[in-house]
C-alpha positions as CSV (number, residue, x, y, z in Angstrom):
1,M,112.1,142.0,97.6
2,E,109.5,139.4,99.1
3,T,110.5,137.8,102.5
4,N,109.0,135.5,104.8
5,E,108.1,138.5,107.1
6,D,105.5,139.2,104.6
7,H,103.9,135.8,105.5
8,K,104.2,135.5,108.9
9,M,101.0,133.8,110.8
10,S,99.9,134.2,114.3
11,L,100.0,131.5,116.5
12,T,96.2,131.2,116.3
13,E,96.2,131.1,112.5
14,H,98.7,128.3,112.7
15,L,96.4,126.5,114.9
16,I,93.2,126.8,112.6
17,E,95.2,126.3,109.7
18,L,96.6,122.7,111.0
19,R,92.8,122.1,112.0
20,K,92.0,122.5,108.6
21,R,94.5,120.4,107.0
22,I,94.0,117.7,109.8
23,F,90.3,117.6,109.2
24,R,90.7,117.1,105.3
25,I,93.1,114.7,105.7
26,I,90.7,112.5,108.4
27,I,87.9,113.1,105.4
28,I,90.0,111.3,102.7
29,L,91.1,108.8,104.7
30,L,87.6,107.7,105.9
31,I,86.3,107.8,102.4
32,G,89.2,105.8,101.3
33,F,88.6,103.9,104.0
34,G,84.5,103.3,103.3
35,V,86.1,101.9,99.6
36,C,88.8,99.9,100.6
37,Y,86.6,97.8,103.1
38,Y,84.1,97.5,100.8
39,Y,86.4,96.0,98.7
40,K,88.0,94.3,101.8
41,D,88.2,90.6,100.3
42,L,90.1,92.0,97.0
43,V,92.7,94.0,99.0
44,F,93.0,90.6,101.6
45,D,94.0,89.0,98.2
46,I,96.3,91.6,97.2
47,I,97.9,92.1,100.4
48,T,98.2,88.4,101.5
49,K,99.6,87.3,98.0
50,P,103.4,87.2,98.6
51,L,102.7,84.7,101.5
52,T,100.0,83.0,100.2
53,R,101.9,81.9,96.9
54,V,104.6,80.5,99.0
55,L,102.5,78.4,101.6
56,P,102.5,74.6,101.1
57,K,99.5,72.9,99.8
58,N,95.8,73.5,102.0
59,G,98.0,75.9,103.9
60,Y,95.9,79.1,105.0
61,L,96.0,82.1,107.4
62,I,94.2,81.7,111.1
63,Y,92.3,83.9,113.6
64,T,92.4,83.1,117.0
65,G,90.3,85.5,118.6
66,L,86.4,85.8,118.1
67,T,86.8,89.7,117.2
68,E,90.2,89.1,115.5
69,A,89.2,88.8,112.2
70,F,86.9,92.1,112.2
71,F,89.7,94.4,113.6
72,V,92.5,93.0,111.2
73,Y,90.0,94.0,108.1
74,M,89.5,97.4,109.8
75,K,93.4,97.6,109.7
76,L,93.8,96.3,106.3
77,A,91.4,98.7,105.0
78,F,92.7,101.9,106.5
79,F,96.3,100.9,105.4
80,A,95.3,100.6,101.9
81,S,93.3,103.8,102.1
82,L,96.6,105.7,103.4
83,I,98.3,104.0,100.5
84,I,96.2,105.5,97.8
85,T,95.1,108.7,99.2
86,S,98.9,109.6,100.5
87,P,99.0,112.0,97.4
88,F,96.3,114.0,98.9
89,I,97.9,113.6,102.1
90,L,100.8,114.8,100.9
91,Y,99.4,117.6,99.1
92,Q,97.8,118.9,102.4
93,I,101.1,119.1,104.5
94,W,102.6,120.9,101.7
95,K,100.2,123.7,102.1
96,F,100.3,123.7,105.8
97,I,103.9,124.7,105.7
98,S,103.4,126.5,102.1
99,P,102.7,129.8,103.8
100,G,106.2,130.2,105.8
101,L,108.4,130.0,102.4
102,L,108.3,132.6,99.8
103,L,106.4,133.0,96.3
104,K,109.1,131.5,94.5
105,E,109.5,128.5,96.7
106,K,106.0,127.8,96.4
107,K,106.3,126.4,93.2
108,Y,107.9,123.4,94.5
109,V,104.5,122.1,95.5
110,V,103.9,120.2,92.3
111,P,107.7,118.7,92.1
112,F,107.2,117.9,96.0
113,V,103.7,116.2,95.7
114,L,104.8,114.3,92.7
115,S,107.9,113.1,93.6
116,S,107.3,112.4,97.4
117,T,104.2,110.2,95.6
118,L,106.2,108.3,93.1
119,L,108.9,107.4,95.6
120,F,106.7,106.3,98.6
121,T,104.6,104.1,96.0
122,G,108.2,103.0,94.7
123,G,109.2,101.7,98.2
124,V,106.2,100.0,98.7
125,L,106.3,98.3,95.2
126,F,109.7,97.4,95.6
127,G,109.0,95.9,99.1
128,Y,105.6,94.2,98.0
129,F,107.3,92.4,94.8
130,I,111.2,92.0,95.2
131,V,111.9,91.7,99.2
132,L,108.9,90.1,100.7
133,P,108.5,87.1,98.5
134,P,111.8,85.8,99.0
135,A,111.3,86.7,102.6
136,F,108.7,84.8,103.2
137,E,110.1,81.6,100.9
138,F,112.7,81.5,103.3
139,F,110.7,81.5,106.8
140,V,107.8,78.9,105.4
141,S,110.7,76.6,104.2
142,F,111.0,75.3,108.0
143,N,107.4,73.7,107.0
144,N,108.0,69.6,107.0
145,Q,106.1,66.5,108.1
146,Y,106.7,67.6,112.1
147,L,106.3,71.3,111.5
148,Q,103.4,72.9,110.0
149,A,102.6,76.7,109.5
150,M,99.8,78.1,111.0
151,I,100.2,81.7,110.6
152,S,97.8,84.5,112.2
153,F,96.3,87.1,109.7
154,G,96.9,89.8,112.4
155,D,100.5,88.7,112.8
156,Y,101.3,89.0,109.5
157,L,99.3,92.2,108.4
158,S,101.4,94.1,111.3
159,L,104.6,92.6,109.2
160,F,103.8,93.7,106.2
161,V,102.5,96.8,107.3
162,T,105.3,98.1,109.6
163,F,107.9,96.5,106.5
164,L,106.1,98.3,103.8
165,L,105.5,101.8,105.2
166,G,109.3,101.1,106.3
167,F,110.7,101.0,102.9
168,G,107.8,103.6,101.6
169,L,109.3,106.4,104.0
170,S,113.1,105.3,103.6
171,F,112.5,106.0,99.8
172,E,111.5,109.7,100.9
173,L,115.6,109.9,101.4
174,P,116.5,112.2,98.4
175,I,113.1,114.5,99.7
176,F,114.5,114.8,103.2
177,I,118.1,115.5,101.8
178,F,116.7,118.4,99.6
179,F,115.3,120.5,102.1
180,L,118.2,119.9,105.0
181,A,120.5,120.8,101.9
182,K,118.1,124.1,101.4
183,L,118.2,124.9,104.8
184,G,122.0,124.4,104.7
185,I,122.0,121.6,107.1
186,V,123.7,119.4,105.1
187,N,125.4,119.9,101.5
188,A,126.8,117.5,98.5
189,K,130.3,117.5,99.8
190,M,129.5,116.3,103.2
191,L,127.0,113.4,102.1
192,S,130.1,112.4,99.8
193,K,132.7,112.4,102.1
194,Q,130.3,110.5,105.0
195,R,129.6,107.6,102.3
196,R,131.2,105.0,104.6
197,Y,129.4,105.7,107.4
198,A,126.3,106.2,105.7
199,I,126.8,102.8,104.1
200,L,127.0,101.1,107.2
201,I,124.1,103.0,108.8
202,I,122.1,101.5,105.5
203,F,122.9,97.9,106.2
204,I,122.0,98.3,109.7
205,V,118.5,99.8,109.0
206,A,118.1,97.1,106.6
207,A,119.0,94.4,109.2
208,I,116.0,96.0,111.5
209,L,113.5,96.4,109.0
210,T,113.7,93.3,107.1
211,P,111.5,90.7,108.6
212,S,113.8,87.9,108.1
213,P,117.2,87.1,109.0
214,D,118.8,86.1,105.8
215,A,121.4,88.6,103.5
216,L,119.6,88.3,100.7
217,S,116.4,90.3,101.8
218,Q,118.7,92.8,103.9
219,I,121.0,93.2,100.7
220,L,118.0,93.8,98.8
221,M,116.7,96.5,100.6
222,A,120.2,98.3,101.3
223,I,120.9,98.3,97.6
224,P,118.2,100.9,96.8
225,L,118.9,102.7,99.7
226,M,122.0,103.0,98.6
227,F,121.3,104.1,95.0
228,L,118.8,106.6,96.9
229,Y,121.7,107.9,99.0
230,E,123.8,108.4,95.6
231,I,120.7,110.5,94.3
232,S,120.6,112.1,97.3
233,I,123.9,113.6,97.1
234,F,122.8,115.0,93.5
235,V,119.9,116.7,95.0
236,A,122.1,118.5,97.9
237,R,124.2,119.5,95.1
238,F,121.0,120.8,93.4
239,A,119.6,122.3,96.3
240,A,122.9,124.2,96.6
241,K,123.1,125.8,93.2
242,K,119.2,126.9,93.5
243,K,120.2,128.4,97.0
244,V,122.9,130.4,95.4
245,N,121.5,131.6,92.2
246,S,118.6,132.9,94.5
247,E,120.6,134.5,96.7
248,N,122.9,136.6,93.6
249,K,119.4,137.4,92.3
250,E,118.2,139.0,95.6
251,Q,121.7,141.0,95.5
């Protein structure tokens, strides 16, 4: 019978492995950064589209500091690099934690990387296409003959990145629940019983993460999170069954 004892690594080996994985992540991020910075104007058009499409005629983004535009473009390229290299980053994270897993547990590497990437990307795309446009339209709606929007590119990018990263990470909920269930920390019955409190927490999180105070944006964020919570209950039930079957085979 295979146990984790057979795969124990010393502290030095863990640190060497961690350094190797971090080094590879940094390298791929730098390569992605270089590509994204080369196409920075295209990336700029894509990232600012949710706002520019609702700006009034002749509306535009501004920068107020001499070096602001340069550093904002750097942040823009880094964020885009983080998105496009996320499958490789998730794979490196899995490879770091895999030595502590049993051989039969390591088979989850492909489902983990694929599902994590799809959920993260799905969260980012949902925020980009569904939630941000009405949110920005709400903000720009205050424009009139006395008030004209002069939006800083730096402020916009910070809001954009914070919001979409929050959405992407929130969509990882089923993966997070799966591992908690595998560790025996949560189970499907517990999640079902605490559903009402989970819904309350989801709406609080949605209120914090949404960039506008209107109820529509908060509901648009809360609905997929509630759906993902229900999926998480199913995932927890699946993880528990796999754990029981595994234990029965070992006996």
